Structures are given as structure tokens and as C-alpha cells.
ZAMARGU-4260 file (C-alpha; in steps of 0.2 Angstrom, whole numbers, plus 5000, padded with zeros to 4 digits):
<rodrens>
0) 5530/5009/5115 | 5520/4995/5112 | 5512/4996/5129 | 5508/5015/5125 | 5500/5010/5108
5) 5490/4996/5116 | 5484/5009/5129 | 5479/5021/5116 | 5469/5008/5106 | 5461/5003/5122
10) 5457/5021/5127 | 5450/5025/5110 | 5440/5009/5110 | 5433/5014/5128 | 5429/5032/5121
15) 5420/5024/5106 | 5410/5012/5116 | 5406/5026/5128 | 5401/5037/5114 | 5391/5023/5106
20) 5383/5019/5123 | 5379/5037/5125 | 5372/5039/5108 | 5362/5023/5111 | 5356/5029/5127
25) 5351/5046/5120 | 5342/5037/5105 | 5333/5025/5117 | 5328/5039/5128 | 5322/5049/5113
30) 5314/5033/5107 | 5305/5030/5123 | 5299/5048/5124 | 5294/5048/5106 | 5285/5032/5109
35) 5276/5038/5124 | 5270/5053/5115 | 5266/5044/5099 | 5258/5030/5109 | 5247/5042/5119
40) 5242/5052/5103 | 5239/5036/5093 | 5228/5029/5108 | 5219/5045/5108 | 5216/5046/5089
45) 5212/5028/5087 | 5200/5029/5102 | 5192/5045/5094 | 5190/5036/5077 | 5184/5020/5085
50) 5172/5028/5097 | 5165/5040/5085 | 5162/5026/5072 | 5154/5015/5085 | 5143/5029/5093
55) 5138/5036/5076 | 5133/5018/5071 | 5123/5016/5087 | 5115/5033/5085 | 5110/5029/5067
60) 5103/5013/5073 | 5093/5022/5086 | 5087/5035/5074 | 5082/5021/5062 | 5073/5012/5076
65) 5063/5028/5080 | 5059/5031/5062 | 5052/5013/5061 | 5042/5016/5077 | 5035/5032/5069
70) 5031/5022/5053 | 5021/5010/5064 | 5012/5024/5072 | 5007/5031/5055 | 5001/5014/5049
75) 4990/5013/5065 | 4983/5030/5062 | 4978/5026/5044 | 4971/5009/5049 | 4957/5017/5060
80) 4940/5012/5052 | 4922/5019/5055 | 4918/5002/5065 | 4933/5006/5077 | 4925/5023/5081
85) 4907/5017/5084 | 4910/5019/5103 | 4923/5019/5116 | 4924/5000/5118 | 4927/4998/5099
90) 4941/5010/5100 | 4948/5001/5116 | 4948/4985/5106 | 4957/4993/5091 | 4970/5001/5102
95) 4973/4985/5112 | 4975/4975/5096 | 4987/4988/5089 | 4997/4988/5105 | 4999/4970/5104
100) 5003/4969/5086 | 5016/4982/5087 | 5024/4977/5103 | 5021/4994/5111 | 5021/4996/5130
105) 5007/5009/5129 | 4996/5017/5116 | 4983/5031/5116 | 4974/5043/5104 | 4973/5061/5109
110) 4958/5072/5105 | 4958/5091/5102 | 4953/5093/5120 | 4969/5084/5126 | 4960/5069/5132
115) 4970/5052/5129 | 4960/5037/5124 | 4969/5021/5128 | 4965/5002/5130 | 4964/5005/5149
120) 4952/5020/5148 | 4953/5039/5146 | 4964/5051/5155 | 4967/5070/5154 | 4984/5072/5145
125) 4988/5090/5145 | 4996/5091/5162 | 5004/5074/5160 | 5014/5077/5144 | 5025/5091/5142
130) 5025/5100/5125 | 5008/5092/5121 | 5002/5108/5113 | 5015/5106/5099 | 5008/5089/5095
135) 4990/5095/5096 | 4993/5109/5083 | 5001/5096/5071 | 5017/5106/5070 | 5030/5093/5074
140) 5033/5075/5081 | 5035/5072/5100 | 5049/5062/5107 | 5050/5062/5126 | 5054/5052/5141
145) 5047/5049/5159 | 5031/5058/5156 | 5019/5057/5170 | 5005/5049/5160 | 5015/5033/5161
150) 5028/5025/5172 | 5046/5030/5172 | 5059/5023/5160 | 5046/5024/5146 | 5050/5034/5130
155) 5034/5043/5123 | 5033/5045/5104 | 5019/5055/5097 | 5013/5062/5080 | 4998/5071/5073
160) 4986/5061/5062 | 4972/5065/5050 | 4958/5071/5061 | 4943/5059/5063 | 4927/5062/5073
165) 4924/5053/5089 | 4910/5056/5101 | 4910/5074/5104 | 4927/5078/5098 | 4940/5074/5085
170) 4955/5062/5087 | 4970/5072/5081 | 4986/5063/5087 | 4993/5046/5092 | 5006/5043/5106
175) 5014/5027/5110 | 5025/5022/5125 | 5040/5010/5123 | 5050/5004/5138 | 5068/5010/5137
180) 5074/4992/5140 | 5065/4986/5125 | 5075/4999/5114 | 5091/4996/5124 | 5090/4977/5119
185) 5088/4982/5101 | 5103/4993/5101 | 5114/4981/5110 | 5116/4993/5125 | 5114/4978/5137
190) 5122/4964/5127 | 5138/4956/5132 | 5154/4965/5124 | 5172/4961/5122 | 5177/4979/5121
195) 5174/4984/5139 | 5163/4999/5133 | 5146/5004/5137 | 5134/5017/5129 | 5121/5028/5138
200) 5108/5040/5131 | 5105/5056/5141 | 5095/5072/5140 | 5103/5088/5137 | 5101/5090/5156
205) 5110/5074/5159 | 5095/5064/5165 | 5097/5046/5159 | 5085/5041/5145 | 5093/5023/5143
210) 5106/5017/5155 | 5117/5002/5150 | 5118/4988/5163 | 5137/4988/5161 | 5138/5006/5168
215) 5127/5002/5184 | 5142/4998/5195 | 5152/5013/5190 | 5139/5027/5187 | 5129/5028/5203
220) 5114/5040/5201 | 5101/5046/5189 | 5110/5061/5182 | 5126/5059/5172 | 5132/5077/5174
225) 5130/5076/5193 | 5140/5060/5193 | 5154/5067/5182 | 5154/5084/5192 | 5156/5075/5209
230) 5165/5059/5205 | 5176/5061/5190 | 5194/5067/5187 | 5197/5074/5170 | 5214/5072/5161
235) 5225/5087/5157 | 5217/5097/5143 | 5199/5092/5147 | 5187/5098/5160 | 5169/5097/5166
240) 5165/5115/5160 | 5171/5112/5143 | 5162/5095/5142 | 5145/5104/5148 | 5147/5118/5136
245) 5150/5107/5121 | 5134/5097/5125 | 5124/5113/5128 | 5130/5119/5110 | 5125/5103/5102
250) 5142/5098/5098 | 5150/5081/5097 | 5168/5076/5104 | 5180/5066/5114 | 5186/5068/5132
255) 5197/5058/5144 | 5193/5055/5162 | 5195/5044/5177 | 5178/5038/5184 | 5176/5024/5198
260) 5194/5021/5198 | 5194/5017/5179 | 5203/5028/5166 | 5191/5030/5151 | 5189/5038/5134
265) 5171/5046/5132 | 5164/5051/5115 | 5147/5061/5115 | 5136/5065/5100 | 5119/5072/5098
270) 5105/5061/5092 | 5096/5069/5077 | 5078/5073/5079 | 5078/5073/5098 | 5085/5083/5112
275) 5096/5068/5118 | 5114/5064/5118 | 5122/5047/5115 | 5138/5045/5126 | 5150/5030/5123
280) 5163/5026/5136 | 5178/5014/5134 | 5192/5009/5146 | 5209/5016/5142 | 5217/4999/5146
285) 5207/4991/5132 | 5214/5002/5119 | 5231/5004/5127 | 5234/4985/5128 | 5231/4983/5110
290) 5242/4998/5105 | 5256/4991/5117 | 5255/4974/5109 | 5256/4982/5092 | 5271/4993/5097
295) 5280/4978/5105 | 5277/4968/5089 | 5284/4983/5079 | 5299/4985/5091 | 5303/4967/5089
300) 5304/4968/5070 | 5312/4985/5069 | 5330/4990/5072 | 5328/5008/5076 | 5319/5023/5079
305) 5317/5027/5061 | 5307/5011/5058 | 5296/5015/5073 | 5293/5032/5066 | 5290/5025/5048
310) 5277/5013/5056 | 5269/5026/5065 | 5267/5037/5049 | 5261/5021/5040 | 5248/5019/5054
315) 5242/5036/5052 | 5242/5034/5033 | 5231/5019/5035 | 5219/5027/5046 | 5217/5042/5034
320) 5215/5030/5020 | 5202/5021/5029 | 5193/5037/5032 | 5194/5041/5014 | 5188/5024/5009
325) 5173/5026/5021 | 5169/5043/5014 | 5170/5036/4996 | 5158/5022/5002 | 5146/5035/5010
330) 5146/5044/4993 | 5142/5029/4984 | 5128/5025/4996 | 5121/5042/4993 | 5122/5040/4975
335) 5114/5023/4976 | 5100/5031/4987 | 5097/5044/4974 | 5097/5032/4960 | 5085/5021/4970
340) 5073/5035/4972 | 5074/5039/4953 | 5070/5021/4950 | 5055/5021/4962 | 5048/5036/4952
345) 5050/5027/4936 | 5043/5011/4943 | 5028/5021/4949 | 5025/5029/4932 | 5027/5013/4923
350) 5015/5004/4935 | 5002/5018/4932 | 5004/5017/4913 | 5001/4999/4914 | 4985/5001/4925
355) 4978/5015/4915 | 4980/5007/4898 | 4970/4991/4904 | 4953/5000/4906 | 4957/5011/4891
360) 4959/4996/4880 | 4942/4989/4886 | 4934/5006/4882 | 4941/5007/4865 | 4938/4989/4861
365) 4919/4990/4866 | 4918/5006/4856 | 4924/4997/4840 | 4913/4982/4844 | 4898/4994/4846
370) 4901/5002/4829 | 4899/4985/4821 | 4882/4982/4829 | 4873/4999/4829 | 4857/4991/4824
375) 4857/4979/4838 | 4851/4988/4854 | 4854/4973/4866 | 4872/4972/4860 | 4874/4991/4861
380) 4868/4991/4878 | 4880/4977/4883 | 4894/4987/4875 | 4889/5003/4884 | 4888/4993/4901
385) 4906/4987/4899 | 4912/5004/4893 | 4904/5011/4909 | 4913/4998/4920 | 4930/5001/4912
390) 4927/5020/4914 | 4923/5018/4932 | 4939/5007/4934 | 4949/5021/4925 | 4942/5035/4935
395) 4946/5025/4951 | 4964/5024/4946 | 4965/5042/4941 | 4958/5047/4958 | 4972/5036/4966
400) 4985/5045/4956 | 4979/5062/4961 | 4978/5058/4979 | 4995/5065/4984 | 4995/5057/5002
405) 4993/5040/4994 | 5007/5043/4982 | 5019/5049/4995 | 5015/5035/5007 | 5017/5022/4992
410) 5000/5015/4997 | 4984/5012/4988 | 4969/5011/5000 | 4956/4997/4999 | 4937/5002/4996
415) 4927/4987/5002 | 4909/4986/4998 | 4896/4973/4994 | 4897/4966/4976 | 4890/4952/4966
420) 4903/4939/4963 | 4893/4931/4949 | 4891/4947/4939 | 4910/4951/4941 | 4915/4933/4935
425) 4903/4935/4920 | 4910/4951/4915 | 4927/4944/4915 | 4921/4928/4906 | 4914/4939/4892
430) 4930/4949/4889 | 4942/4934/4890 | 4930/4922/4880 | 4932/4934/4865 | 4951/4935/4867
435) 4952/4916/4869 | 4942/4913/4853 | 4953/4925/4843 | 4968/4915/4849 | 4960/4898/4846
440) 4961/4894/4865 | 4948/4885/4875 | 4943/4896/4890 | 4932/4890/4904 | 4927/4897/4921
445) 4923/4883/4934 | 4914/4884/4950 | 4918/4870/4963 | 4904/4867/4975 | 4893/4881/4982
450) 4902/4898/4981 | 4894/4913/4990 | 4887/4925/4978 | 4887/4941/4987 | 4902/4947/4996
455) 4910/4962/5004 | 4927/4967/4998 | 4936/4978/4985 | 4929/4972/4969 | 4940/4983/4959
460) 4956/4976/4966 | 4949/4958/4964 | 4944/4962/4946 | 4962/4968/4943 | 4970/4953/4951
465) 4960/4941/4940 | 4962/4952/4924 | 4981/4952/4926 | 4982/4933/4929 | 4970/4929/4915
470) 4978/4941/4903 | 4995/4933/4906 | 4988/4915/4904 | 4980/4920/4887 | 4995/4929/4882
475) 5007/4914/4885 | 4996/4900/4880 | 4998/4895/4861 | 4983/4890/4850 | 4974/4874/4854
480) 4979/4877/4872 | 4968/4878/4888 | 4965/4892/4900 | 4953/4890/4915 | 4948/4901/4930
485) 4943/4890/4945 | 4933/4897/4960 | 4930/4888/4976 | 4926/4892/4994 | 4940/4886/5006
490) 4933/4890/5023 | 4922/4902/5032 | 4920/4908/5050 | 4910/4921/5059 | 4919/4936/5050
495) 4927/4930/5034 | 4924/4919/5019 | 4940/4913/5011 | 4939/4911/4992 | 4952/4903/4981
500) 4954/4909/4963 | 4966/4897/4952 | 4971/4902/4935 | 4977/4887/4925 | 4985/4887/4908
505) 4994/4875/4896 | 5007/4888/4891 | 5026/4889/4890 | 5028/4887/4909 | 5041/4894/4920
510) 5058/4887/4924 | 5061/4882/4942 | 5075/4894/4944 | 5064/4909/4939 | 5049/4905/4950
515) 5054/4916/4964 | 5057/4931/4952 | 5041/4932/4943 | 5033/4943/4956 | 5047/4956/4955
520) 5044/4972/4946 | 5050/4974/4929 | 5056/4956/4929 | 5052/4944/4915 | 5059/4926/4913
525) 5071/4931/4899 | 5074/4944/4885 | 5065/4933/4872 | 5049/4934/4882 | 5050/4953/4880
530) 5053/4952/4862 | 5040/4939/4858 | 5026/4945/4870 | 5030/4963/4875 | 5024/4970/4892
535) 5033/4978/4906 | 5033/4964/4918 | 5022/4973/4931 | 5006/4963/4930 | 5012/4949/4943
540) 5020/4962/4955 | 5004/4972/4955 | 4994/4957/4957 | 5004/4951/4972 | 5003/4968/4980
545) 4984/4969/4979 | 4982/4951/4985 | 4993/4955/5000 | 4985/4972/5003 | 4968/4963/5003
550) 4975/4951/5017 | 4977/4936/5005 | 4991/4927/4997 | 4997/4922/4979 | 5007/4907/4974
555) 5012/4898/4958 | 5017/4881/4952 | 5023/4878/4935 | 5031/4865/4923 | 5041/4871/4908
560) 5031/4866/4892 | 5016/4860/4902 | 5009/4877/4909 | 5007/4886/4925 | 4994/4888/4939
565) 4993/4904/4949 | 4983/4902/4965 | 4976/4917/4975 | 4967/4915/4992 | 4957/4930/4998
570) 4946/4934/5013 | 4929/4943/5010 | 4916/4948/5023 | 4899/4941/5021 | 4886/4952/5014
575) 4874/4961/5025 | 4859/4953/5015 | 4855/4936/5021 | 4857/4921/5010 | 4841/4917/5000
580) 4836/4899/5006 | 4820/4898/4995 | 4822/4884/4983 | 4817/4886/4965 | 4812/4869/4960
585) 4798/4858/4966 | 4805/4841/4961 | 4804/4843/4942 | 4815/4831/4932 | 4829/4839/4924
590) 4842/4833/4911 | 4859/4842/4910 | 4869/4839/4894 | 4887/4845/4894 | 4903/4837/4887
595) 4914/4847/4900 | 4914/4836/4915 | 4917/4850/4928 | 4903/4861/4920 | 4891/4846/4920
600) 4894/4841/4938 | 4893/4859/4944 | 4876/4863/4936 | 4869/4847/4941 | 4875/4851/4959
605) 4867/4868/4959 | 4850/4861/4952 | 4850/4847/4965 | 4852/4861/4978 | 4837/4870/4971
610) 4826/4854/4973 | 4826/4847/4955 | 4828/4829/4951 | 4844/4829/4940 | 4852/4818/4928
615) 4867/4823/4918 | 4876/4816/4903 | 4891/4821/4892 | 4885/4817/4874 | 4871/4817/4862
620) 4867/4799/4861 | 4867/4797/4880 | 4855/4812/4881 | 4843/4804/4869 | 4845/4787/4878
625) 4840/4796/4895 | 4826/4805/4887 | 4818/4789/4880 | 4821/4780/4897 | 4812/4794/4906
630) 4797/4793/4894 | 4796/4774/4896 | 4796/4776/4915 | 4781/4788/4914 | 4791/4803/4921
635) 4797/4813/4906 | 4809/4827/4908 | 4802/4844/4911 | 4818/4854/4908 | 4833/4851/4898
640) 4849/4861/4900 | 4860/4859/4885 | 4877/4866/4881 | 4875/4878/4867 | 4888/4869/4855
645) 4886/4851/4861 | 4881/4846/4843 | 4887/4851/4826 | 4869/4854/4821 | 4861/4861/4836
650) 4844/4865/4827 | 4842/4846/4822 | 4848/4840/4839 | 4835/4851/4848 | 4821/4845/4836
655) 4826/4827/4840 | 4825/4830/4858 | 4808/4838/4857 | 4802/4823/4847 | 4809/4810/4858
660) 4803/4818/4875 | 4785/4816/4872 | 4782/4831/4882 | 4775/4846/4873 | 4779/4857/4888
665) 4798/4852/4888 | 4808/4868/4891 | 4825/4868/4883 | 4838/4880/4890 | 4855/4883/4882
670) 4870/4885/4893 | 4886/4894/4889 | 4898/4908/4894 | 4894/4922/4881 | 4877/4929/4880
675) 4878/4934/4862 | 4882/4916/4857 | 4868/4910/4867 | 4855/4922/4860 | 4861/4918/4842
680) 4860/4899/4845 | 4844/4900/4854 | 4836/4909/4840 | 4842/4897/4827 | 4837/4881/4836
685) 4821/4887/4845 | 4827/4885/4863 | 4815/4892/4876 | 4828/4901/4887 | 4847/4904/4890
690) 4858/4902/4906 | 4874/4911/4906 | 4889/4904/4916 | 4895/4904/4929 | 4879/4899/4938
695) 4874/4905/4955 | 4858/4903/4965 | 4850/4920/4959 | 4853/4915/4941 | 4843/4899/4943
700) 4830/4908/4953 | 4828/4922/4940 | 4827/4909/4925 | 4813/4900/4934 | 4804/4916/4938
705) 4805/4921/4919 | 4799/4903/4913 | 4784/4903/4925 | 4780/4921/4921 | 4783/4926/4939
710) 4797/4938/4935 | 4793/4956/4940 | 4796/4969/4928 | 4809/4981/4936 | 4802/4999/4935
715) 4812/5011/4926 | 4822/5022/4937 | 4813/5038/4941 | 4821/5053/4933 | 4823/5067/4945
720) 4814/5083/4941 | 4824/5094/4952 | 4831/5103/4936 | 4815/5103/4926 | 4812/5122/4921
725) 4828/5128/4930 | 4838/5142/4923 | 4856/5135/4923 | 4872/5144/4917 | 4887/5133/4912
730) 4904/5142/4913 | 4916/5131/4903 | 4931/5135/4891 | 4932/5118/4884 | 4920/5116/4869
735) 4918/5097/4871 | 4915/5098/4890 | 4903/5112/4887 | 4893/5102/4874 | 4892/5087/4886
740) 4886/5098/4901 | 4873/5107/4890 | 4866/5091/4882 | 4864/5082/4899 | 4856/5097/4907
745) 4844/5100/4893 | 4839/5081/4894 | 4835/5084/4912 | 4823/5098/4907 | 4834/5113/4912
750) 4836/5130/4902 | 4854/5132/4898 | 4865/5148/4895 | 4884/5147/4893 | 4899/5157/4896
755) 4917/5154/4890 | 4926/5162/4905 | 4923/5169/4922 | 4922/5187/4916 | 4907/5183/4904
760) 4899/5173/4918 | 4899/5189/4929 | 4893/5200/4915 | 4878/5188/4911 | 4873/5186/4929
765) 4874/5205/4932 | 4863/5208/4916 | 4850/5196/4921 | 4835/5200/4932 | 4836/5196/4950
770) 4832/5178/4954 | 4834/5173/4935 | 4847/5160/4938 | 4844/5145/4949 | 4861/5136/4946
775) 4878/5141/4940 | 4890/5126/4935 | 4908/5135/4936 | 4924/5128/4929 | 4939/5133/4939
780) 4954/5135/4927 | 4949/5147/4913 | 4957/5161/4903 | 4953/5180/4907 | 4945/5176/4924
785) 4946/5160/4933 | 4931/5152/4942 | 4935/5156/4960 | 4938/5174/4955 | 4921/5174/4946
790) 4912/5166/4961 | 4919/5180/4972 | 4914/5193/4960 | 4896/5187/4959 | 4894/5185/4978
795) 4900/5203/4980 | 4887/5210/4968 | 4874/5222/4977 | 4859/5211/4973 | 4848/5199/4983
800) 4851/5184/4973 | 4870/5186/4972 | 4871/5177/4989 | 4857/5164/4986 | 4861/5157/4969
805) 4868/5140/4969 | 4886/5140/4962 | 4894/5123/4960 | 4912/5120/4955 | 4914/5108/4940
810) 4932/5105/4938 | 4946/5091/4936 | 4955/5098/4951 | 4951/5086/4965 | 4964/5089/4978
815) 4957/5093/4995 | 4965/5110/4994 | 4957/5113/4977 | 4940/5109/4984 | 4943/5120/4999
820) 4948/5134/4988 | 4932/5133/4978 | 4922/5133/4994 | 4931/5148/5001 | 4928/5158/4986
825) 4909/5157/4989 | 4904/5141/4979 | 4892/5129/4987 | 4899/5113/4982 | 4911/5104/4971
830) 4909/5091/4957 | 4925/5082/4950 | 4927/5078/4932 | 4923/5067/4924 | 4905/5067/4930
835) 4888/5060/4925 | 4871/5068/4927 | 4867/5060/4943 | 4882/5069/4951 | 4875/5086/4946
840) 4857/5081/4952 | 4863/5074/4968 | 4875/5088/4972 | 4862/5102/4968 | 4848/5093/4978
845) 4860/5092/4993 | 4864/5111/4992 | 4845/5115/4991 | 4841/5104/5006 | 4855/5113/5016
850) 4847/5130/5011 | 4830/5124/5017 | 4837/5118/5033 | 4845/5135/5036
</rodrens>
């Protein structure tokens, strides 16, 4: 009995163990099957995500690289100057320099006839570049590879440019060549990798554009599709036809294959803006080993199939979360990009507001000053000259704003021309001298050594740079402080003269931690500055931008509580006119009296250069001592340069000098930096002449010519008589503009009739005898009938003078398309508002000359 029970228990235990073993075996088998399926699916999914991300990143990097290259091409096309187009050698030099500076393998300019100009010469390009016709008609960019114009393995990038005349044609496009290996290095296609992966770029036909060095041993041949068709075994569910069809349709995707004995995952994606594909391959073992290691680790920590399943689900959840997080990051990036664009727009508007208000302030200030001196012609002329200067500055800024191409590119072009540095500095001195006096600040302009007087550069930008720096210096310097502008020549060579401008102040200074941020837009040192001084913080960023645009640099040194020094180094070309080497003096003894050491030394230096015998002193007693000593030596002074405020009683001081000099012919010249102060003081103390600082060679030469009676009287500018007696119709709907135009024309001797819109203009012209009107000045935007419609109507009239009467557009619309619209309507020319009389006379004269030539 006991034996039977014992056997039953053993039998039941055996059955239980067998069932348990069977269940365990089933579970293990199921787990193994599930593991394989899940593992394969996981490997595939992870590979897809990884390869997609990696390929997308490389594709994006490649696209960014292409965009960067095109940006360089645009910059080159905009940098071509007239000097570069003088002849073929000049153009070759320009292209060679551009090729070197931008690290291109090749570069060429294409003219409208399909001729390519390169540093190596010219070559017909039509037959050597496919799709060149699309580039020549300006319809799109050109991206190609292995064109016959250059060697193989070269990517060709091309784009249309603003046409420029050269020889007997027009240059209309730029092409550059970049060796595929150069771009491959930038993309990391040939760098050492730990992932056992490689990336190739091919055309839609499978030809290699860029081939990774890692794929050379596996992919033997020049066409990827041919290699795959002949040497590749695709995994189940994948085939060559589907792969080719997806690429032909422009799709991206993943495929599995065995190539060269290696099982790989392959992800392909089209490259935006090109007809190329980026294909990334990764060995199956690389991914599989990682998944197996992960699975083994999970199995070691898990106790069953449920944990494995849970871990798998968790892995998928993490992947999905990663994708979702990535999508959120992309959305945030897009949001930031949009906000950045909006900030850029606001920055631009703020900067233009700052720039426009500066000359407006000058105009309004000079108008107010002129009202207070209506009975003083010289002062009125001085005010009007400064109003004209500020108006010209304002007009230049508005022209920059209205030029859409400059706005879109974010660039403001330089306009180098010959200018008088002395005149520019004296204009600045006058403006800031007045501001400094109102704030009880000592303001001086110092020249160190001999500074070239006539230079070639953008005087407007230089004026803006110095105005911004001096404005800040005066604004941040307290009463009884000092502000100075120091100018010196650093160096010169055959092509450039480098000049240093340093603005020093004794203001509040800048904390060391804030030095680097003062040139950032909209940044001031702290909120207290904004409250106390106002401003947008754009002055210094604008200054830095202009300085670098001119090829120079700006730096700052500062000490809190002691002041700041802003230093700008700029290159200028020497003026075409040669330096006047004729000296003004013939050995006359001269005494310079000035209590400011820098001013005393520089004037003495300049006079010595002009062949005067110069002594200089810094006070009244020293001056009288020098004068007495000169009399005792028998060689009294012939000229005496005295600072206008060296003495409290200038009238008495000048009288004493004349008495002690023992020279009835002694010439006393007052020096200073404001002509009005000099004139008033000279009149008070009986000085013979004045000399306004800063002083250059021409200033001394002009002074001596005036003193010796050799100064020639400049003939008044001859007034053109081209409009004298002419019958002119002014068509304008704005009463103020109409009044200005009528007054200017009548002053020029013309007989003027007016019309308020295009319809009235057509009626008046139709009612007048043939040949009655010589000129019609036509506004464009008017009620009832616009100017272009009126011009077309007049040209269509059945009378002889309808075709010959000169019609000139007179409008504020200054875009190229607006000008062309006026010309297409039958008008002869275009004048942009605001205008001066010379604009009308010059334009009318040119039209008449063209009519005569025909």
C-alpha cells in the first residue's frame, strides 16, 4: 500500500515535471521565436530611425554647404568693379583672386554668348555644360557634376548675376567648380568611423557624384545601380526593381541586401535642390551586435517572456518618445527661426529710424539757427551749406532703404569717391563744438603729424562713423569733461593710406565685463543708461558694421569713471590729384601762441613744413618775451598765429603784441575751430585774418594767398540757359511740390503752365498749338489719370510734336521697375524726388543731345 502510494506520488511528480518541462520548453521556444521576430523587427526599426536621422543630417549638412557656396558666388558677382572689367587681364586677376580667397577649384564668368572667362583664359561653354541655357536665361541655379568644361569628379555650381558689360558682350552668370573630395571631407564621408557605415551621393541614374573611401573595397564600379543589379542579393521583401522605382519617384526609404559578402541596411533620401540622392549603408552586424548585447542584458535581468515583451514595448515607447521629442524640438526651432526673422525686421526698422533721425536733427537745428541770424548772410550761407550736407546724407539713406536688392541681401554698398578730409573734419568740428559748449565740455580735434588731405573712400560712411562715436562721447561725458578726436596716418603703400581716428572722452567708462557687448545691436551697458541717456543702442553696432564694410576695424579701451577711447583704423585710396609740394612760406619768422600743447605743436609742425621759421609758446607772457627777443635780434616776427581765446582780454592782448613787435607789417591771425567765433573775435580785436582748425596744407596756402593778394576770385558758376524762354508744363498734384518746381523753373527763365493730373495735362497739350511745349515734367502717381497713362495718351495724339516733345518723369518712385515703366510709357527720362534744379537741367540737356544725335 505504502509502495503504491509512493509510486503514485513519484508518478505524479514525474508527470508534473514533464508538464513543467514541456511548458518551459514551449515557453522557451515561443520566447526564442518571439525574440527572433522582435529582434529582427527592432534591428530593422532602429536601423531605419538611425540611418534616416544620420542621412538626413548629412543631407542637411550638404545642402547647407551648397547654400554657403552659392552665397560666396553671389558675393563674388556683387564685388565686380569697373576696374575689374577694364580688360581681360583685369578680369583674370579678379577671378584668380576670388578663386583663391574662396578656395574654389575653378571659377568662370559666362557671357550672353556662352563664352566662359576664367583665370586660365576663355572657352566656349555651350557644348561643355549641360542645361547651360537655363542658367543663361536666369531661370534657375545650376548644380551639375562631371561637366566636360572641367575635369571629372568636379561639382559645378552656377547662378545668374546682375548683367554687366564686358568687351562686346554682357557677363550674365557665374559658375564655380569644387572637387568632390573637398566637399566629401567637409561632410565627413571619408573620415574614420566607428559605425562601420559609409555614405555615397549618386545621380538619379546611379552615377557616383561623391564616393566614400570606405565603399571602394565593396563597390567596384562607377554606377551604383549597375553594381547593385549585378552583385547584390536583396533580402526577402526587398528587390532591385522596387528600389529603382522608389528613387525614380523621388522617394526615400530603407532596404536590406547583401553586397560583397556583407549584410547591410541601406537608407536613401533625395537631396533637396538637386537631382541627386544620398545613400547611407550600415553593416547588419554593427546594429545586430548592439541589439544582441541589449537582449542578453535584458534576459539576464528578466525572469520570463513577459518581462522581455514589456522591455520590447518599453523600447518602442522610448523610440516613439524620442521621435516626439525630436518633433517638438523641430517645432521650437521653426518658432525661433520665425521669431528671429521678426527680430531682424524690427532691428532693420530701428536702425533706419536711428540713421534717418540723425540728418533730420541737423536740418532742423540749422533751420532754427538760421532763423536767429536772418540778417547775417555769411551765417545763413553756413547754415544752408550744412542743411544741404545733411539733406544729401538723408537722401542717400532713403535711396539705400528703397533699393530692395540691398534690403533683401542685408548689405549697404560703399560709394568710394574723392573727398576733402579737412572739409569733413571741419564740418564735424562745427557741429560738435556747439554741442560741447552747451554741455560745458572741452572738445578738440587733434591732427598728429602730416595727414593726407585728399583721399578716395566713402565719405558718407566715414562721417557716420565719426558722428556716432563723437555723439556717444559727448552724450556720456559730464560737464567740465573732455572729448577729443585724434587723427593720424598709420602707414601707406602703393595702393592704400591707413588712417587712424581715435575718439577719447572722460565720461563714465565701460565695465570690463561689458566691453565685448557694446557693439551688439540694441545692447547698452545697463537699464540705467537707457533711462538716463536714452537711445536704442544702435550707434556702435552701426559704426562697427561700417568700419568692417570699409575694410577697417574698430576697438575700444575703457576704465570705469575715467573714460573711453574708441579707435577706428580705415584704409583709403590716394586721390588722383597729386600732392601739392609747393611751399607757402619763404623763411618768414612766425610765432604760434596756443595753450593747448597738441595744437601748438601741430600748427608749428605744419608751418615749418611750409618753409616758415617757427617759434611757439603756450602763454601770454612767453609770447611777449619771444616778441621782444625777436625785435632785439633784429629779426622781428612777420606773422603771429594766436588761439582766439588765449587771453581774457583779446583786444588788449593784440594791442600789446602790435606795440611790442615794432613791426607795422605784423600780421595777426586768430586760430580756432569755429568760424563764427573766429570772425567775431577778429572783428573785436582787429586781427588781420583767421585760420579754422584742423589745419591742412591747402588751408595755409589759401591763407597766404589771401594775405598777399594772390587769391584768385572764383568765378560764379555759370547758370545754364537751356531752359531760358522754354515753354514747360509741370504736372503735379502736390501743391508744395508744384510750387517748388514752378519757382525753380521760372528762376531758370522758363515759362511755366501747370496741371493737377494727367487728364488736365493731355487736355492742355491737345489745346496748345503744335510745337508750343518744349518740356513736360510729369508726376507719376496722380488722381484721375496717372503720369504713365498721360504720357501714352500724349504720344498717341495725331500731331507732329506728340512724338518729339520731351517728357520727363518727376517722381519719388525710384525702383528700377518704376523707372522702366516710365520709359516704356513713352517718357524720355526719369528724375527722382527730391531734386534740385541742376537735376532738371542736366536731364533735359542729355535728352536734347540724344535727339540731336538721332
